[in-house]
N, CA, C and O atoms as CSV, one atom per row, in Angstrom:
chain,resi,resn,atom,element,x,y,z
A,1,MET,N,N,0.946,-1.139,0.009
A,1,MET,CA,C,0.080,-0.121,-0.016
A,1,MET,C,C,0.889,1.124,-0.059
A,1,MET,O,O,1.830,1.193,0.732
A,2,PRO,N,N,0.613,2.338,-1.044
A,2,PRO,CA,C,1.531,3.472,-0.799
A,2,PRO,C,C,1.407,4.260,0.506
A,2,PRO,O,O,0.499,4.074,1.316
A,3,PRO,N,N,2.347,5.117,0.641
A,3,PRO,CA,C,2.071,5.875,1.837
A,3,PRO,C,C,1.235,6.775,1.752
A,3,PRO,O,O,0.918,7.112,0.611
A,4,ALA,N,N,0.583,7.483,2.935
A,4,ALA,CA,C,-0.482,8.666,2.804
A,4,ALA,C,C,0.269,9.941,2.144
A,4,ALA,O,O,1.435,10.271,2.365
A,5,ARG,N,N,-0.725,10.635,1.220
A,5,ARG,CA,C,-0.092,11.630,0.838
A,5,ARG,C,C,-0.493,12.857,1.528
A,5,ARG,O,O,-1.638,12.774,1.972
A,6,THR,N,N,0.111,14.000,1.762
A,6,THR,CA,C,-0.171,15.269,2.486
A,6,THR,C,C,-0.879,16.187,1.393
A,6,THR,O,O,-0.369,16.426,0.298
A,7,ASP,N,N,-1.948,16.609,1.760
A,7,ASP,CA,C,-2.268,17.651,0.683
A,7,ASP,C,C,-1.505,18.855,0.479
A,7,ASP,O,O,-0.642,19.251,1.262
A,8,LEU,N,N,-1.900,19.526,-0.770
A,8,LEU,CA,C,-0.665,20.607,-1.007
A,8,LEU,C,C,-0.891,21.855,-0.015
A,8,LEU,O,O,0.092,22.508,0.335
A,9,ASN,N,N,-1.895,22.115,0.339
A,9,ASN,CA,C,-2.198,23.371,1.339
A,9,ASN,C,C,-1.247,22.846,2.612
A,9,ASN,O,O,-0.269,23.504,2.966
A,10,ALA,N,N,-1.551,21.854,3.129
A,10,ALA,CA,C,-0.658,21.410,4.352
A,10,ALA,C,C,0.734,21.280,4.053
A,10,ALA,O,O,1.545,21.636,4.908
A,11,PHE,N,N,1.082,20.867,3.073
A,11,PHE,CA,C,2.734,21.010,2.654
A,11,PHE,C,C,3.239,22.247,2.471
A,11,PHE,O,O,4.293,22.571,3.017
A,12,ALA,N,N,2.514,23.125,1.642
A,12,ALA,CA,C,3.082,24.526,1.330
A,12,ALA,C,C,3.328,25.390,2.886
A,12,ALA,O,O,4.286,26.105,3.178
A,13,THR,N,N,2.177,25.064,3.698
A,13,THR,CA,C,2.203,25.720,4.889
A,13,THR,C,C,3.469,25.295,5.618
A,13,THR,O,O,4.361,26.089,5.918
A,14,ASP,N,N,3.491,24.104,5.862
A,14,ASP,CA,C,4.721,23.541,6.586
A,14,ASP,C,C,6.288,23.883,6.043
A,14,ASP,O,O,7.308,23.999,6.722
A,15,LEU,N,N,6.128,23.995,4.663
A,15,LEU,CA,C,7.310,24.524,4.078
A,15,LEU,C,C,7.683,26.033,4.339
A,15,LEU,O,O,8.859,26.391,4.401
A,16,ALA,N,N,6.594,26.924,4.495
A,16,ALA,CA,C,6.757,27.895,4.578
A,16,ALA,C,C,7.389,28.401,6.035
A,16,ALA,O,O,8.073,29.373,6.356
A,17,PHE,N,N,6.835,27.291,6.748
A,17,PHE,CA,C,7.082,27.653,8.329
A,17,PHE,C,C,8.555,27.112,8.322
A,17,PHE,O,O,9.255,27.821,9.045
A,18,ARG,N,N,9.093,26.320,7.872
A,18,ARG,CA,C,10.488,25.587,7.818
A,18,ARG,C,C,11.583,26.441,7.202
A,18,ARG,O,O,12.758,26.172,7.450
A,19,LEU,N,N,11.259,27.454,6.411
A,19,LEU,CA,C,12.100,28.483,5.488
A,19,LEU,C,C,12.670,29.385,6.596
A,19,LEU,O,O,12.163,29.647,7.687
A,20,PRO,N,N,13.977,29.852,6.012
A,20,PRO,CA,C,14.286,30.864,7.105
A,20,PRO,C,C,13.654,32.229,6.828
A,20,PRO,O,O,13.282,32.465,5.678
A,21,GLY,N,N,13.501,33.164,7.804
A,21,GLY,CA,C,12.872,34.261,7.712
A,21,GLY,C,C,11.368,34.208,7.853
A,21,GLY,O,O,10.905,33.172,8.331
A,22,SER,N,N,10.542,35.177,7.505
A,22,SER,CA,C,9.240,35.017,7.747
A,22,SER,C,C,8.635,34.674,6.298
A,22,SER,O,O,8.778,35.536,5.430
A,23,TRP,N,N,8.065,33.651,6.018
A,23,TRP,CA,C,7.513,33.126,4.626
A,23,TRP,C,C,5.861,32.789,5.096
A,23,TRP,O,O,5.515,32.399,6.211
A,24,ASN,N,N,5.214,32.983,4.246
A,24,ASN,CA,C,3.710,32.190,4.409
A,24,ASN,C,C,3.541,31.536,3.042
A,24,ASN,O,O,4.381,31.527,2.142
A,25,SER,N,N,2.423,31.033,3.028
A,25,SER,CA,C,1.966,30.409,1.815
A,25,SER,C,C,0.655,30.702,1.309
A,25,SER,O,O,-0.081,30.886,2.278
A,26,GLU,N,N,0.120,30.812,0.379
A,26,GLU,CA,C,-1.230,31.102,-0.274
A,26,GLU,C,C,-1.709,30.002,-1.132
A,26,GLU,O,O,-1.118,29.812,-2.195
A,27,TYR,N,N,-2.677,29.276,-0.814
A,27,TYR,CA,C,-3.250,28.177,-1.533
A,27,TYR,C,C,-4.405,28.744,-2.506
A,27,TYR,O,O,-5.163,29.660,-2.187
A,28,HIS,N,N,-4.428,28.033,-3.799
A,28,HIS,CA,C,-5.613,28.658,-4.476
A,28,HIS,C,C,-6.004,27.224,-5.123
A,28,HIS,O,O,-5.177,26.379,-5.466
A,29,HIS,N,N,-7.290,27.111,-5.221
A,29,HIS,CA,C,-7.838,25.912,-6.007
A,29,HIS,C,C,-8.542,26.714,-7.203
A,29,HIS,O,O,-9.147,27.782,-7.112
A,30,HIS,N,N,-8.316,25.946,-8.337
A,30,HIS,CA,C,-8.802,26.467,-9.525
A,30,HIS,C,C,-10.000,25.541,-9.893
A,30,HIS,O,O,-9.955,24.312,-9.957
A,31,ALA,N,N,-11.255,26.469,-10.163
A,31,ALA,CA,C,-12.372,25.876,-10.806
A,31,ALA,C,C,-12.649,25.705,-12.025
A,31,ALA,O,O,-13.676,25.190,-12.466
A,32,ALA,N,N,-11.478,26.257,-12.808
A,32,ALA,CA,C,-11.543,26.071,-14.418
A,32,ALA,C,C,-10.201,26.110,-14.846
A,32,ALA,O,O,-9.414,26.684,-14.094
A,33,TYR,N,N,-9.691,25.534,-16.086
A,33,TYR,CA,C,-8.357,25.350,-16.457
A,33,TYR,C,C,-7.973,26.779,-16.623
A,33,TYR,O,O,-6.852,27.034,-16.183
A,34,LYS,N,N,-8.550,27.656,-17.087
A,34,LYS,CA,C,-7.998,29.161,-17.272
A,34,LYS,C,C,-7.869,30.046,-16.068
A,34,LYS,O,O,-7.504,31.221,-16.053
A,35,ASP,N,N,-8.217,29.312,-15.092
A,35,ASP,CA,C,-7.814,30.081,-13.725
A,35,ASP,C,C,-6.341,29.817,-13.218
A,35,ASP,O,O,-5.982,30.490,-12.252
A,36,GLN,N,N,-5.516,28.982,-13.721
A,36,GLN,CA,C,-4.233,28.748,-13.309
A,36,GLN,C,C,-3.294,29.905,-14.075
A,36,GLN,O,O,-2.245,30.373,-13.632
A,37,PHE,N,N,-3.760,30.145,-14.976
A,37,PHE,CA,C,-2.924,31.018,-15.769
A,37,PHE,C,C,-2.629,32.483,-15.207
A,37,PHE,O,O,-1.568,32.930,-15.642
A,38,PRO,N,N,-3.256,33.259,-14.420
A,38,PRO,CA,C,-2.902,34.605,-13.959
A,38,PRO,C,C,-1.847,34.239,-12.894
A,38,PRO,O,O,-0.941,35.073,-12.884
A,39,ILE,N,N,-1.709,33.382,-12.119
A,39,ILE,CA,C,-0.974,32.937,-11.184
A,39,ILE,C,C,0.550,32.314,-11.893
A,39,ILE,O,O,1.595,32.314,-11.243
A,40,ALA,N,N,0.471,31.881,-13.095
A,40,ALA,CA,C,1.523,31.279,-13.711
A,40,ALA,C,C,2.353,32.514,-14.328
A,40,ALA,O,O,3.568,32.463,-14.518
A,41,GLU,N,N,1.665,33.462,-14.573
A,41,GLU,CA,C,2.344,34.637,-15.354
A,41,GLU,C,C,3.217,35.417,-14.219
A,41,GLU,O,O,3.837,36.447,-14.485
A,42,GLN,N,N,3.203,34.848,-12.991
A,42,GLN,CA,C,3.886,35.872,-11.913
A,42,GLN,C,C,4.945,35.029,-11.558
A,42,GLN,O,O,5.679,35.551,-10.719
A,43,LEU,N,N,5.302,33.823,-11.932
A,43,LEU,CA,C,6.219,33.039,-11.710
A,43,LEU,C,C,7.762,33.496,-11.960
A,43,LEU,O,O,7.962,34.079,-13.026
A,44,TRP,N,N,8.694,33.330,-11.236
A,44,TRP,CA,C,10.254,33.724,-11.327
A,44,TRP,C,C,10.771,32.741,-12.199
A,44,TRP,O,O,11.788,33.031,-12.829
A,45,ASP,N,N,10.205,31.527,-12.364
A,45,ASP,CA,C,10.975,30.442,-13.096
A,45,ASP,C,C,9.946,29.917,-14.272
A,45,ASP,O,O,9.095,29.043,-14.111
A,46,LEU,N,N,10.211,30.648,-15.501
A,46,LEU,CA,C,9.372,30.400,-16.600
A,46,LEU,C,C,9.703,29.290,-17.404
A,46,LEU,O,O,9.092,29.094,-18.455
A,47,GLY,N,N,10.817,28.368,-16.930
A,47,GLY,CA,C,11.476,27.400,-17.736
A,47,GLY,C,C,10.704,26.205,-17.523
A,47,GLY,O,O,9.657,26.225,-18.170
A,48,HIS,N,N,10.865,25.231,-16.870
A,48,HIS,CA,C,10.056,24.079,-16.560
A,48,HIS,C,C,8.858,24.299,-16.103
A,48,HIS,O,O,7.972,23.565,-16.542
A,49,VAL,N,N,8.487,25.357,-15.102
A,49,VAL,CA,C,7.080,25.431,-14.501
A,49,VAL,C,C,6.117,26.082,-15.625
A,49,VAL,O,O,4.896,25.927,-15.639
A,50,ASP,N,N,6.820,26.799,-16.518
A,50,ASP,CA,C,6.085,27.352,-17.682
A,50,ASP,C,C,5.354,26.310,-18.342
A,50,ASP,O,O,4.160,26.389,-18.632
A,51,TRP,N,N,6.227,25.166,-18.610
A,51,TRP,CA,C,6.056,23.954,-19.669
A,51,TRP,C,C,4.715,23.206,-18.733
A,51,TRP,O,O,3.646,22.764,-19.154
A,52,VAL,N,N,5.234,23.268,-17.363
A,52,VAL,CA,C,4.137,22.259,-16.936
A,52,VAL,C,C,2.682,23.048,-16.785
A,52,VAL,O,O,1.610,22.445,-16.757
A,53,VAL,N,N,2.800,24.350,-16.700
A,53,VAL,CA,C,1.450,24.987,-16.492
A,53,VAL,C,C,0.678,24.996,-18.069
A,53,VAL,O,O,-0.536,24.880,-18.235
A,54,SER,N,N,1.583,25.143,-19.029
A,54,SER,CA,C,0.944,24.970,-20.391
A,54,SER,C,C,0.602,23.581,-20.752
A,54,SER,O,O,-0.085,23.361,-21.749
A,55,GLU,N,N,1.002,22.716,-20.066
A,55,GLU,CA,C,0.800,21.106,-20.450
A,55,GLU,C,C,0.005,20.623,-19.648
A,55,GLU,O,O,-0.588,19.653,-20.119
A,56,PHE,N,N,-0.303,20.915,-18.503
A,56,PHE,CA,C,-1.207,20.094,-17.463
A,56,PHE,C,C,-2.311,20.952,-16.921
A,56,PHE,O,O,-2.227,22.180,-16.921
A,57,VAL,N,N,-3.255,20.354,-16.501
A,57,VAL,CA,C,-4.474,21.100,-15.897
A,57,VAL,C,C,-4.019,20.826,-14.545
A,57,VAL,O,O,-3.741,19.705,-14.121
A,58,LEU,N,N,-3.960,21.900,-13.900
A,58,LEU,CA,C,-3.623,22.180,-12.406
A,58,LEU,C,C,-4.741,22.624,-11.680
A,58,LEU,O,O,-5.102,23.798,-11.773
A,59,THR,N,N,-5.380,21.746,-10.905
A,59,THR,CA,C,-6.746,21.946,-9.906
A,59,THR,C,C,-6.279,22.782,-8.950
A,59,THR,O,O,-7.121,23.520,-8.438
A,60,HIS,N,N,-5.023,22.873,-8.528
A,60,HIS,CA,C,-4.606,23.966,-7.240
A,60,HIS,C,C,-3.123,24.180,-7.552
A,60,HIS,O,O,-2.477,23.532,-8.375
A,61,ASP,N,N,-2.636,25.254,-6.725
A,61,ASP,CA,C,-1.363,25.491,-6.549
A,61,ASP,C,C,-1.284,26.241,-5.099
A,61,ASP,O,O,-2.267,26.424,-4.381
A,62,ALA,N,N,-0.155,26.581,-4.838
A,62,ALA,CA,C,0.381,27.135,-3.619
A,62,ALA,C,C,1.372,28.058,-3.809
A,62,ALA,O,O,2.400,27.531,-4.235
A,63,VAL,N,N,1.453,29.398,-3.630
A,63,VAL,CA,C,2.490,30.148,-3.777
A,63,VAL,C,C,3.050,30.568,-2.130
A,63,VAL,O,O,2.410,30.734,-1.092
A,64,LEU,N,N,4.388,30.641,-2.399
A,64,LEU,CA,C,4.999,31.073,-1.181
A,64,LEU,C,C,5.678,32.599,-1.422
A,64,LEU,O,O,6.284,33.095,-2.372
A,65,HIS,N,N,5.327,33.037,-0.258
A,65,HIS,CA,C,5.724,34.959,-0.137
A,65,HIS,C,C,6.942,34.790,0.981
A,65,HIS,O,O,6.805,34.139,2.017
A,66,GLY,N,N,8.038,35.418,0.636
A,66,GLY,CA,C,9.057,35.263,1.899
A,66,GLY,C,C,9.289,36.871,2.199
A,66,GLY,O,O,8.517,37.792,1.929
A,67,PRO,N,N,10.400,36.926,2.749
A,67,PRO,CA,C,10.856,38.390,3.196
A,67,PRO,C,C,11.286,39.524,2.117
A,67,PRO,O,O,11.332,40.737,2.320
A,68,GLY,N,N,11.550,38.919,1.078
A,68,GLY,CA,C,11.612,39.815,-0.228
A,68,GLY,C,C,10.388,40.304,-1.005
A,68,GLY,O,O,10.502,40.913,-2.069
A,69,GLY,N,N,9.261,40.026,-0.458
A,69,GLY,CA,C,8.071,40.217,-1.024
A,69,GLY,C,C,7.296,39.182,-1.806
A,69,GLY,O,O,6.200,39.466,-2.288
């Protein structure tokens, strides 16, 4: 039996807590395919991540905000 999976919101919250400095996470659920694109346009890494966003339907995402804004 595969191990239990943690949901994305809990993972992102825990990751933000463990990063140095003051970080927080912002979880988004996408009701429609087109809803994922406004967040994707704000990504700092447009290489692999841009490809993933353009090729797959993401039902949700989590954005981490750190000390630099």
